[in-house]
C-alpha positions as CSV (number, residue, x, y, z in Angstrom):
1,M,3.7,8.0,-1.4
2,I,5.1,7.1,2.0
3,K,5.2,9.7,4.3
4,R,6.9,8.5,7.2
5,V,8.2,5.1,8.9
6,R,8.6,3.9,12.4
7,L,10.8,1.1,13.2
8,R,11.6,-0.4,16.8
9,A,13.9,-3.4,17.4
10,F,14.5,-3.9,13.6
11,K,17.9,-4.8,13.2
12,S,19.9,-1.7,14.1
13,A,16.9,0.4,14.6
14,V,16.9,-0.5,18.8
15,N,14.4,2.0,20.2
16,D,11.4,4.0,18.6
17,V,12.3,6.2,15.5
18,E,10.3,8.0,12.8
19,I,11.6,9.0,10.2
20,E,10.1,11.5,7.7
21,F,9.7,11.0,4.3
22,A,9.9,13.6,1.2
23,P,9.1,13.0,-2.9
24,L,12.6,12.5,-2.8
25,T,14.3,11.0,-0.1
26,I,18.1,10.8,0.0
27,V,19.6,8.3,2.8
28,A,23.2,8.7,3.0
29,G,25.6,8.0,5.9
30,P,28.9,6.1,7.3
31,N,28.9,2.5,5.7
32,S,27.2,-0.2,7.8
33,S,25.2,2.6,9.8
34,G,21.8,1.5,9.2
35,K,21.1,3.4,5.7
36,S,20.2,-0.5,4.7
37,T,17.7,-0.7,7.6
38,L,15.3,1.9,6.6
39,L,15.1,0.6,3.0
40,Q,15.0,-3.2,4.0
41,S,12.0,-2.3,6.2
42,I,9.8,-1.0,3.2
43,L,11.1,-3.6,1.0
44,L,10.1,-6.5,3.6
45,L,6.5,-5.8,4.0
46,S,6.5,-5.3,0.0
47,Q,7.5,-8.8,-0.7
48,T,5.6,-10.3,2.0
49,L,2.1,-8.5,0.4
50,A,3.3,-9.7,-3.0
51,S,3.6,-13.4,-1.8
52,K,1.2,-15.7,-2.3
53,A,2.0,-17.8,1.0
54,S,-0.7,-15.5,3.0
55,S,-0.2,-17.8,6.3
56,R,3.0,-15.9,6.5
57,A,3.4,-12.9,8.9
58,L,6.2,-11.7,7.3
59,V,8.6,-13.1,4.5
60,L,11.5,-12.8,5.0
61,N,13.3,-14.4,2.6
62,G,12.1,-13.1,-1.2
63,N,12.8,-12.0,-4.1
64,L,13.6,-8.4,-2.8
65,V,15.8,-8.9,0.4
66,R,17.0,-12.4,2.4
67,L,16.8,-11.3,6.2
68,G,17.0,-15.1,7.6
69,T,15.2,-15.2,10.8
70,F,13.5,-13.5,13.2
71,D,16.2,-13.7,15.7
72,E,18.4,-12.7,12.6
73,V,16.4,-9.1,12.3
74,H,15.5,-8.5,15.7
75,S,17.2,-5.8,17.7
76,Y,20.2,-7.1,19.8
77,G,19.7,-5.8,23.0
78,S,16.6,-4.5,22.8
79,R,13.9,-4.7,25.3
80,G,11.1,-7.3,24.2
81,R,10.9,-9.7,22.1
82,M,8.9,-7.8,19.8
83,I,9.7,-5.8,16.4
84,R,7.5,-2.7,15.1
85,I,7.3,-1.6,11.5
86,G,4.7,1.7,11.3
87,M,4.3,3.2,7.9
88,D,2.1,6.6,7.0
89,M,1.0,6.6,3.6
90,D,-1.1,9.2,1.4
91,L,-3.0,7.5,-1.5
92,S,-4.4,10.7,-3.1
93,N,-1.7,10.2,-6.1
94,V,-3.6,9.5,-9.6
95,G,-2.4,6.6,-11.4
96,S,-1.2,6.3,-15.3
97,S,-5.5,6.0,-16.2
98,G,-6.1,9.6,-14.7
99,T,-7.8,7.9,-11.8
100,S,-7.1,7.9,-8.5
101,I,-5.3,4.7,-7.4
102,A,-7.3,4.6,-4.4
103,Q,-10.5,5.4,-5.5
104,V,-13.2,2.8,-5.4
105,S,-17.1,3.0,-6.4
106,T,-19.6,2.7,-3.5
107,G,-22.2,1.1,-5.4
108,L,-24.1,4.3,-4.9
109,G,-23.1,6.5,-8.4
110,S,-20.4,8.0,-6.2
111,A,-16.6,7.2,-5.1
112,I,-14.7,7.2,-1.8
113,S,-10.6,8.0,-2.2
114,T,-8.6,6.8,0.8
115,R,-6.3,9.2,1.5
116,N,-4.2,9.3,4.5
117,I,-3.4,5.7,5.8
118,T,-1.7,5.4,9.3
119,M,-0.4,1.8,10.1
120,D,1.5,-0.3,12.7
121,V,2.5,-3.5,12.8
122,E,4.0,-5.4,15.7
123,F,5.6,-9.3,15.5
124,S,7.2,-11.5,17.7
125,K,8.5,-14.8,17.8
126,P,6.4,-17.6,18.4
127,T,7.3,-20.4,21.4
128,R,7.6,-23.4,20.0
129,K,4.2,-25.0,22.0
130,F,2.4,-22.1,20.3
131,A,4.0,-22.6,16.9
132,A,3.0,-25.9,16.9
133,E,-0.5,-25.5,18.0
134,N,-1.2,-23.5,15.1
135,H,1.2,-24.7,12.5
136,L,3.8,-21.5,12.4
137,D,7.6,-22.1,11.3
138,P,9.0,-21.4,14.9
139,Q,12.0,-19.3,13.4
140,Q,9.4,-17.0,11.7
141,P,7.7,-13.7,13.2
142,Q,4.3,-14.1,14.2
143,L,1.5,-11.3,13.8
144,N,1.5,-9.9,17.3
145,S,-0.9,-6.5,16.7
146,F,-1.9,-4.5,14.0
147,R,-3.9,-0.8,14.1
148,M,-4.9,0.9,11.0
149,T,-6.8,4.8,10.9
150,T,-7.6,6.0,7.4
151,S,-9.3,9.3,6.5
152,T,-11.1,9.6,3.1
153,S,-12.5,12.2,0.8
154,L,-16.1,11.8,0.2
155,P,-17.6,13.4,-2.5
156,E,-20.9,15.6,-2.6
157,P,-23.1,16.2,-0.3
158,R,-20.1,15.6,2.1
159,S,-16.9,17.0,0.2
160,S,-15.0,16.0,3.0
161,A,-15.1,13.9,5.9
162,T,-12.5,11.7,7.6
163,A,-13.2,7.9,8.9
164,S,-10.8,6.3,11.8
165,M,-10.9,2.6,12.2
166,S,-8.7,0.1,14.2
167,A,-8.5,-3.3,14.2
168,K,-5.8,-4.4,16.7
169,A,-5.8,-7.9,16.8
170,R,-3.9,-9.7,19.5
171,Q,-2.5,-12.9,19.6
172,T,-4.6,-15.8,21.2
173,K,-4.2,-19.5,21.9
174,A,-6.6,-21.9,20.4
175,G,-10.0,-20.7,22.2
176,P,-13.7,-20.3,20.6
177,A,-12.6,-18.8,17.4
178,L,-10.9,-21.7,16.5
179,D,-13.3,-24.3,17.5
180,T,-14.7,-27.1,15.4
181,P,-18.2,-24.9,14.6
182,F,-15.1,-22.7,12.2
183,G,-13.2,-25.4,11.0
184,D,-10.1,-25.1,10.1
185,I,-9.3,-21.8,9.8
186,G,-5.6,-21.4,11.1
187,Q,-4.9,-18.4,13.2
188,S,-7.4,-16.0,14.7
189,F,-7.0,-12.9,16.9
190,N,-8.8,-10.7,18.3
191,V,-10.5,-8.0,16.7
192,K,-11.7,-4.2,17.7
193,L,-13.8,-2.2,15.4
194,D,-14.3,1.5,16.0
195,S,-17.8,2.5,16.5
196,Q,-18.5,4.0,13.0
197,S,-17.5,0.7,11.5
198,N,-19.5,-1.4,14.1
199,A,-22.3,0.6,13.3
200,D,-22.1,-0.6,9.1
201,M,-21.8,-4.2,10.6
202,N,-24.9,-3.9,12.5
203,R,-26.8,-2.3,9.6
204,A,-25.9,-5.0,6.8
205,N,-26.1,-7.7,9.3
206,T,-28.7,-8.1,12.4
207,G,-27.7,-10.1,15.5
208,V,-24.3,-10.2,14.2
209,E,-21.1,-10.6,17.0
210,V,-17.7,-10.1,16.1
211,E,-15.4,-13.6,17.5
212,G,-12.2,-12.8,15.4
213,M,-10.3,-12.0,12.7
214,L,-8.4,-13.8,10.0
215,S,-5.3,-12.2,8.4
216,N,-4.0,-12.1,5.2
217,H,-0.2,-12.0,6.1
218,F,-0.7,-8.8,8.2
219,L,-3.5,-7.5,7.1
220,P,-6.9,-8.2,8.0
221,R,-9.0,-10.3,5.8
222,R,-12.2,-11.6,7.1
223,L,-14.1,-11.1,10.3
224,L,-15.1,-14.2,12.3
225,I,-18.5,-13.7,13.3
226,R,-21.3,-15.8,15.2
227,S,-24.8,-14.8,13.9
228,N,-28.6,-15.0,14.7
229,P,-30.1,-16.7,11.6
230,A,-33.4,-16.6,13.0
231,L,-32.9,-13.2,13.6
232,E,-31.8,-12.0,10.8
233,L,-34.5,-14.0,8.6
234,A,-37.1,-12.4,11.1
235,N,-36.1,-8.8,10.5
236,E,-36.1,-9.2,6.8
237,W,-39.8,-10.6,6.9
238,V,-40.8,-7.5,9.4
239,L,-39.1,-4.9,7.4
240,S,-41.0,-6.4,4.1
241,L,-44.7,-6.2,6.2
242,L,-43.6,-2.7,7.0
243,L,-41.1,-0.5,5.0
244,L,-44.1,0.1,2.0
245,G,-43.2,3.1,0.1
246,D,-45.5,5.3,-1.7
247,S,-46.0,3.4,-4.5
248,G,-47.4,0.9,-2.6
249,R,-44.3,-1.5,-3.5
250,S,-42.5,-3.1,-0.3
251,N,-38.6,-3.4,0.6
252,P,-38.1,-7.0,1.5
253,G,-34.2,-6.2,2.6
254,R,-32.5,-9.3,1.0
255,G,-35.4,-10.9,0.4
256,T,-34.1,-14.6,1.1
257,R,-37.0,-16.0,1.5
258,S,-40.3,-13.7,0.7
259,I,-43.0,-16.6,1.5
260,F,-44.3,-15.5,5.3
261,P,-44.4,-18.6,7.6
262,K,-48.2,-19.7,8.6
263,A,-47.5,-18.2,12.2
264,L,-47.0,-14.9,10.7
265,V,-49.8,-14.5,8.5
266,S,-51.9,-15.9,11.3
267,A,-50.7,-13.1,13.4
268,L,-50.7,-10.6,10.5
269,R,-54.6,-11.7,9.9
270,H,-55.2,-10.8,13.7
271,I,-54.1,-7.4,13.5
272,V,-55.3,-6.5,10.4
273,L,-58.8,-7.3,11.0
274,N,-58.6,-6.2,14.7
275,A,-57.8,-2.7,13.5
276,S,-60.1,-2.5,10.6
277,K,-63.1,-5.0,10.3
278,E,-63.2,-3.3,6.3
279,A,-60.4,-4.6,5.3
280,D,-60.6,-8.0,2.9
281,F,-57.0,-9.5,4.1
282,P,-55.4,-11.3,1.6
283,R,-57.1,-15.2,0.9
284,G,-55.0,-18.3,-0.4
285,A,-52.6,-20.7,1.6
286,E,-49.6,-18.6,1.3
287,L,-48.3,-14.9,1.4
288,D,-45.5,-13.0,0.3
289,A,-44.0,-9.9,-0.1
290,D,-45.3,-9.1,-3.0
291,T,-48.6,-10.1,-2.5
292,W,-48.6,-7.8,0.5
293,A,-47.3,-4.8,-1.0
294,K,-50.4,-5.3,-4.3
295,W,-53.4,-6.4,-1.3
296,F,-51.8,-3.0,0.8
297,S,-52.2,-0.6,-2.2
298,T,-55.9,-1.6,-3.1
299,L,-57.0,-0.2,0.3
300,S,-58.4,3.2,0.5
301,E,-56.4,5.9,2.1
302,D,-58.7,5.7,5.6
303,Q,-57.8,2.0,5.4
304,R,-54.2,2.4,5.2
305,S,-53.8,5.2,7.9
306,I,-55.7,2.2,10.1
307,V,-54.0,-0.3,9.2
308,R,-50.5,1.3,9.3
309,P,-50.2,2.6,12.9
310,A,-52.0,-0.8,14.0
311,L,-48.6,-2.8,12.4
312,F,-46.4,-0.5,13.8
313,A,-47.9,-0.8,17.7
314,E,-47.7,-4.9,17.3
315,V,-44.0,-4.8,15.8
316,Q,-42.7,-6.6,18.8
317,Q,-45.3,-9.3,18.3
318,L,-44.8,-9.8,14.6
319,F,-40.9,-10.0,15.4
320,Q,-41.4,-12.7,17.6
321,T,-43.9,-14.5,16.0
322,A,-41.3,-14.4,12.8
323,I,-38.4,-15.5,15.2
324,D,-40.3,-18.6,16.5
325,A,-41.7,-19.8,13.1
326,T,-38.1,-19.5,11.3
327,G,-37.3,-23.0,12.4
328,L,-33.6,-21.7,12.5
329,P,-30.6,-21.9,15.1
330,R,-30.4,-18.8,17.2
331,E,-26.4,-19.3,17.0
332,E,-24.4,-19.8,14.2
333,P,-20.7,-19.5,13.4
334,G,-19.0,-17.8,10.2
335,T,-17.5,-15.4,8.6
336,R,-18.0,-11.8,7.1
337,P,-16.1,-9.1,4.8
338,L,-14.7,-6.4,6.4
339,P,-16.7,-3.1,6.8
340,R,-16.5,-1.4,3.3
341,Q,-13.9,1.6,4.7
342,L,-12.3,-0.9,6.9
343,A,-11.9,-3.1,3.6
344,M,-10.9,-0.4,1.1
345,S,-8.5,0.4,3.1
346,M,-6.7,-3.3,3.4
347,D,-6.9,-3.4,-0.1
348,R,-5.0,-0.1,-0.8
349,V,-2.3,-0.7,1.0
350,E,-2.2,-4.4,-0.4
351,A,-2.0,-2.8,-4.1
352,F,0.1,0.0,-3.2
353,L,2.9,-1.9,-1.3
354,G,2.6,-5.5,-2.8
355,S,2.8,-3.9,-6.5
356,R,3.6,-0.5,-6.5
357,V,7.2,-0.8,-4.7
358,R,10.2,-1.2,-7.3
359,Y,13.5,-1.8,-6.0
360,L,16.9,-1.8,-7.9
361,G,20.1,-3.1,-5.7
362,P,23.8,-1.7,-6.1
363,L,24.8,-4.9,-7.7
364,R,23.6,-4.4,-11.1
365,E,23.8,-7.3,-14.1
366,E,27.5,-7.0,-15.7
367,P,27.4,-5.8,-19.5
368,R,26.8,-9.0,-22.1
369,P,25.7,-9.5,-25.5
370,I,22.6,-11.2,-25.1
371,Y,20.2,-11.0,-21.8
372,S,17.6,-13.0,-20.0
373,L,13.9,-13.4,-21.0
374,S,11.7,-10.8,-18.7
375,A,10.3,-11.8,-15.7
376,E,7.0,-13.9,-15.9
377,V,4.9,-12.1,-12.9
378,D,5.7,-8.7,-13.7
379,P,6.6,-7.5,-17.7
380,T,7.1,-4.5,-16.4
381,S,10.1,-5.3,-13.9
382,V,13.5,-4.9,-14.6
383,G,14.7,-7.0,-11.7
384,T,16.3,-6.4,-8.6
385,K,19.9,-6.6,-10.6
386,G,18.1,-5.1,-13.8
387,E,18.8,-8.4,-15.8
388,F,15.5,-8.2,-17.6
389,T,16.1,-4.4,-18.8
390,A,16.6,-5.3,-22.2
391,A,13.4,-7.8,-21.9
392,V,11.4,-5.0,-20.4
393,L,12.5,-2.1,-23.1
394,S,11.5,-4.8,-25.9
395,A,8.2,-5.5,-24.7
396,N,7.4,-1.7,-24.0
397,S,9.7,0.6,-25.9
398,N,6.4,1.8,-28.1
399,A,4.2,2.0,-24.8
400,R,2.7,5.7,-24.1
401,I,3.9,7.3,-21.1
402,R,3.9,10.7,-19.6
403,Y,7.4,11.7,-18.6
404,I,9.2,14.8,-17.7
405,A,11.4,15.8,-20.3
406,P,15.2,17.2,-19.5
407,P,16.2,20.0,-18.2
408,G,17.3,23.0,-20.5
409,P,20.4,25.0,-19.9
410,S,18.8,26.9,-17.1
411,G,18.6,23.8,-15.0
412,T,14.2,24.5,-15.1
413,L,12.6,21.0,-15.5
414,K,10.0,20.9,-18.7
415,T,6.5,20.3,-18.0
416,R,5.0,16.6,-18.5
417,R,4.4,15.5,-22.3
418,L,3.3,12.5,-23.7
419,G,5.5,9.8,-25.7
420,T,6.8,6.5,-25.9
421,L,9.1,5.1,-23.3
422,G,11.8,4.5,-26.1
423,E,11.5,8.3,-26.6
424,A,12.1,9.3,-23.0
425,V,14.5,6.8,-22.3
426,D,17.1,8.1,-25.6
427,A,16.2,11.7,-24.2
428,W,17.5,11.2,-20.9
429,L,19.8,9.0,-21.9
430,S,21.3,12.1,-24.0
431,Y,21.1,14.2,-21.2
432,L,23.2,11.9,-18.9
433,G,26.0,12.1,-21.6
434,V,26.0,8.1,-22.0
435,A,24.4,7.3,-25.0
436,S,22.3,8.6,-27.8
437,T,19.7,5.9,-28.2
438,A,19.5,2.4,-26.6
439,E,17.0,-0.7,-28.6
440,S,16.5,-3.9,-27.6
441,A,15.8,-7.2,-29.8
442,D,13.7,-9.8,-28.6
443,L,15.8,-13.0,-29.9
444,G,13.1,-15.6,-29.1
445,S,14.4,-18.4,-26.5
446,Q,17.9,-17.3,-26.6
447,G,17.1,-14.0,-24.8
448,H,17.3,-10.5,-25.7
449,T,19.8,-8.0,-27.4
450,L,20.6,-4.5,-25.9
451,K,22.6,-2.2,-28.0
452,V,23.3,1.7,-27.7
453,T,24.5,4.5,-29.9
454,Q,26.6,6.8,-28.4
455,S,26.5,9.5,-31.4
456,T,23.6,10.5,-33.7
457,G,24.0,8.4,-36.5
458,G,26.7,6.4,-34.9
459,K,27.4,2.9,-34.6
460,S,24.9,0.6,-32.9
461,L,27.3,-1.2,-30.4
462,D,26.3,-3.9,-27.4
463,M,26.9,-3.4,-24.1
464,T,30.3,-5.2,-24.0
465,Q,31.2,-2.7,-26.0
466,V,30.7,0.4,-24.2
467,G,31.7,1.8,-20.7
468,V,30.0,-0.3,-17.8
469,G,28.4,2.9,-16.6
470,V,25.9,2.5,-19.5
471,S,24.7,-0.9,-18.7
472,Q,24.5,0.5,-14.9
473,L,22.9,3.3,-15.6
474,L,20.2,2.0,-18.1
475,P,18.2,-0.1,-16.0
476,I,17.5,3.0,-13.3
477,V,16.7,5.2,-16.5
478,V,13.8,2.4,-17.8
479,M,12.6,1.3,-14.5
480,C,11.8,4.9,-12.8
481,L,10.2,6.1,-16.1
482,L,8.0,3.3,-16.6
483,A,6.7,3.4,-13.3
484,S,3.3,4.7,-12.8
485,P,2.3,7.3,-10.8
486,G,1.6,6.5,-7.2
487,S,4.5,4.1,-7.1
488,V,8.2,4.1,-4.9
489,V,11.2,3.3,-6.6
490,I,14.0,2.7,-4.1
491,L,17.7,2.6,-5.5
492,E,20.7,1.6,-3.8
493,Q,23.7,3.1,-4.6
494,P,23.2,4.3,-8.4
495,E,25.8,6.2,-8.8
496,L,28.1,3.1,-9.4
497,H,30.9,2.8,-12.1
498,M,29.4,6.7,-12.9
499,H,31.4,9.4,-13.7
500,P,30.9,12.5,-11.6
501,R,29.1,14.7,-14.0
502,V,26.7,12.1,-14.9
503,Q,26.2,11.2,-10.9
504,A,25.6,15.1,-10.6
505,L,22.6,14.8,-13.4
506,L,21.5,11.6,-12.4
507,A,20.0,13.9,-9.2
508,D,18.1,15.6,-12.3
509,F,16.5,12.8,-13.5
510,L,15.5,11.9,-10.1
511,L,13.9,15.0,-9.5
512,A,12.4,14.6,-12.9
513,V,10.7,11.5,-12.1
514,T,9.2,12.7,-8.7
515,K,7.9,15.7,-10.5
516,S,5.9,13.1,-12.7
517,G,3.9,11.5,-9.5
518,V,6.7,8.8,-8.9
519,Q,8.2,8.9,-5.1
520,C,12.3,7.9,-5.2
521,V,13.9,6.8,-2.0
522,V,17.7,7.0,-2.6
523,E,20.7,5.3,-0.4
524,T,23.3,6.8,-2.0
525,H,27.6,7.8,-0.9
526,S,27.5,10.4,-3.8
527,E,28.5,13.9,-3.0
528,Y,28.1,15.2,-6.3
529,L,24.6,13.9,-6.6
530,I,23.3,15.5,-3.2
531,S,25.6,18.9,-4.5
532,R,23.5,19.0,-7.6
533,I,20.6,18.8,-5.2
534,R,21.5,21.8,-3.0
535,L,22.3,23.7,-6.5
536,R,18.7,23.2,-7.5
537,V,17.6,24.1,-3.9
538,A,19.4,27.7,-4.4
539,E,17.8,28.1,-7.7
540,T,14.8,27.6,-6.4
541,K,13.7,24.9,-8.6
542,V,13.3,22.8,-5.6
543,D,11.8,23.3,-2.3
544,P,13.7,21.6,0.5
545,A,10.5,21.6,2.7
546,R,8.4,19.8,0.4
547,D,10.1,18.1,-2.3
548,A,13.1,16.7,-1.2
549,V,15.1,15.5,2.3
550,L,18.4,14.4,3.0
551,L,18.8,11.5,5.8
552,F,21.9,11.3,8.1
553,T,22.4,8.0,9.6
554,E,25.0,7.6,12.5
555,V,25.3,4.7,14.9
556,K,25.5,5.6,18.4
557,S,26.1,3.0,21.7
558,G,25.4,0.4,18.9
559,E,21.9,1.8,17.5
560,T,20.9,3.8,13.9
561,H,20.1,7.3,14.6
562,Y,18.1,8.9,11.5
563,R,18.3,12.7,11.1
564,A,17.0,15.3,8.8
565,L,19.5,17.6,7.3
566,Q,17.8,21.4,7.0
567,L,18.6,22.4,4.0
568,N,17.6,25.8,3.9
569,E,16.9,28.4,1.0
570,Y,20.4,28.6,-0.5
571,G,21.2,24.9,-0.6
572,S,23.2,25.0,2.5
573,I,23.0,22.5,5.5
574,D,23.1,24.4,8.8
575,D,24.0,21.5,10.8
576,W,26.3,19.9,8.7
577,P,27.0,16.6,10.5
578,E,30.9,15.3,11.2
579,G,31.6,12.8,8.6
580,F,29.2,14.1,6.2
581,F,31.3,14.3,2.5
582,D,34.0,16.3,4.2
583,T,36.9,14.0,3.3
584,S,37.3,15.9,0.0
585,S,37.5,19.3,1.9
586,H,39.9,18.1,4.2
587,E,41.9,16.2,1.1
588,S,42.2,19.9,-0.5
589,S,43.1,21.5,2.4
590,A,45.8,18.7,3.2
591,I,47.2,19.1,-0.3
592,L,47.2,23.1,0.1
593,R,49.4,22.8,3.5
594,A,51.5,20.1,2.3
595,A,52.3,22.6,-1.1
596,L,53.1,25.2,1.1
597,E,55.3,23.2,3.1
598,R,57.3,22.0,0.3
599,R,57.6,25.0,-1.3
600,R,59.4,26.7,1.7
601,A,61.5,23.7,2.3
602,N,62.3,24.1,-1.7
603,S,63.1,28.1,-1.2
604,Q,65.5,27.6,1.8
């Protein structure tokens, strides 16, 4: 779930703005007031992470939004030449499988659940020289900086813990990290890790220095490092000599080369025989970790108590001898995965924004007798215009889902139930009053048919034979019901071509969707939809502090201002803004005044 979004110099959001989100977030305001700016900032990050063009920091033109060039999205009149998009996310929602979408195995029989992630990304327009040096499009944004903080929930014995990390990447010109030892790696960045991540790196890799970072779009991908292979191998050898458990077996670390060099064996023999003349050192041309461990287990307890302290006392000598004996270089460039917790968080952000954001635009597919084949990439996507709704319903009609059934006469939402997508669609279409059933049939290469019945036992009709509102509403219902818990559904003007009563009932549907764990972000001009939400608040069926937020957008001095309207417990808006759905009340007052004046004139 998206908890808040931060924008700066992005389209009409000129100065720093921070917008709070809720499970149901309603965005309303006059035309050209910045509603789309907010939605497009989310869609931009989503389509970027879903793109296979990983070298693009931002994919400005894709299947969700087409925004042009950097100059077209950068706020006119903004100071500086940077765009900032930030987001706070709660990834603790559970998925359809019943496991957390943010839960990964640690490999130790436990699991870590990523919860709150704070991410801020800055983009700038590259200079022509820099774009040429780094093979960048001068009209597209370059990644300027990235910062992330994440908190996790750890299992017992540490039932809860918070790990804070930051990887602030600043653009660098071609330098040491881009020299030929690293090969042709494209654009790289400086990187700073928090102390815990650095500690994790040091535990996993001895003698490693972080040189920079490679990115996947705007997310860190791998660390550029300079390592000391001789130091790492020597460390493995010495650890295999010293870490002897009660069973007498050694722990050879990663054990890439278990046979000790002659110089190390000679130093080891000297230390052992000086400590205990009675210890019969292993014979043979070679000595490896297993042979050493087996030999050590044959010593008497008295001999072990003499040899072990001697080994620890001379560990520096053993270590230096091992380094000298490796014959490996003392410095070598390479790459390493990100520290575990940082890598886990990046994976979660990529999965969340890249595949769990669904969008349906305001201009939906017009009614037709036969509809397109489904999208090849995602068979559950209805498309940005609802053009694949028939194909998606045909393919998934019998899929088992958990959904909230329509409310009864009291308006109370029912508990979650298990059923098929087809059953859920029919139930909600009936509640919305536009159809009794909907079904789709696969016609092979021709496409799909989509038909509805408007009453129980009625005739099956295709979309051209019923009101246009049904074809506009059906993609919304299918997309929202098929969205898995933890997803975000973004809808622009879902009320188009719908009767006012249906617009009000649509609010109940959206509230039910959020109760099932799917976040809904809705841009609307519908007074009826908002009035129904206010009614549910007054009926105590919606908590305005937790379940829903109304955002009002307005333009002042050429920039968008976002204001959360405070709904009180009675469903009233305490700070009702000027121009916010007051046209009908003004018209009603004007009609009443005109009628009174006309009656007065007729009576004279």
